[in-house]
Phi, psi and omega in degrees: 000045183224033182293338177233031187305122176066011175277134178273117188238118171276127177237107181276154182070033183287355175279345183261183189293306182290319179298319178296315179299320179293318179300317179295314181293315180299315181295323177300332181263018172094005181287153168262107192264135173244115182252174173197158178191160178284328182265112184295322183295307182288331175297315180292325177300321178297316178302314182293323177296317179297312182293326179296334179264010177089008180271171178246125181206141168234162183210144176249112185204155351289149184215125177261115185274008183275011172234146180298324182297317180291324177295320177296323178298321179293317178298315179299322178297318179296316180293319178296323184283317189229351172088354182196171173225123180253327183224135173240111176257098179280082184263328187296138174187160174229117183271141175230141187236139174192168182263159184305323183284343186248339185291140179262167177299319181294320177299316179300312182291330177295319176300317179298314180297314191268358178233337181244309185304315184295329176290314179297312183301311184290321179297318179298318180292324182277344188308312181301324181284325176291326175298316181297320184270352188062046192282182186234137177246132173236122181249146176264116174259220179194146175299335180301335176288335183261333182226146175252152183229132187294343180263003188235120175279074191260024186304303183291321180297314180297318180297315181296315185287329172290332172298323177295319178299314179294318178300319181299317179298317180295319178296321178299320180291315183290332183269354188301322185287351178254010182077016182272154173232152176216131178219165177230162179237134175245094178289149169275220179277113181247139179283099182228176177296333180281331184263354187299325179290318178298322183291347175285343177277103187300320180299314180294313183296317180295321179296313182292321178297322179292346179273351183267139178288329183276353173076023177203169177271165183275160177252148179306323181297331182287329173287318180300323180295323177289320176300320178299314178301314182291330180283335186270170178288351177297336179255032188298341179251022182241117177204149177076017183244167174241130179253124178276125177244083196221010181063023179086012183298329182283352184285325182223000000 
């Protein structure tokens, strides 16, 4: 249980389903976890769950990562708490869906702010510390960037998440001389607090379920396990790639 022993790991969106699962898994493997979230109540619940299991975690909440100043505040909080940053898991994001004929300029820009800007801002703020530690970046993209679905108005979401894939490759290249690695994860349909409303739409849910080879939807822990692999030294020869965690949805 020491795959991340004594590594300081920022996990954004720790108030949500995947972020909470990642915080728990990382802490189980010895990480010193720094979380953040928009929802103060669920963010604190994650901290308490980690500590109840014997892990170490602090959290800055509520926190909106769509400004550079707030991202710098999170980095400063991590350094004040633990003195270094070894892993940055850019998990936090808020997806919005609409079709080309209906999407507004504000909706488009909101997707950019809440899915791309916050990853860039936090990575830029954490970069000097990641250079020092030869750290690792894990970004959350989405299968929607690789596949389109007739029941999903994913134009802005797909554009934003493919931007994350491209950003990740560039970060891997720029960080290579400092011993840094950067990879991304593209989840398929995962049962989370964000997808629970969509899953109430039987037509949508049945269609998406029918696209998976394993015949079920994903669990937050299954994404967290891949993030753990990418954050740990087990993936030391893996950088600049995107891993699809989709139950085989991208195959057909």
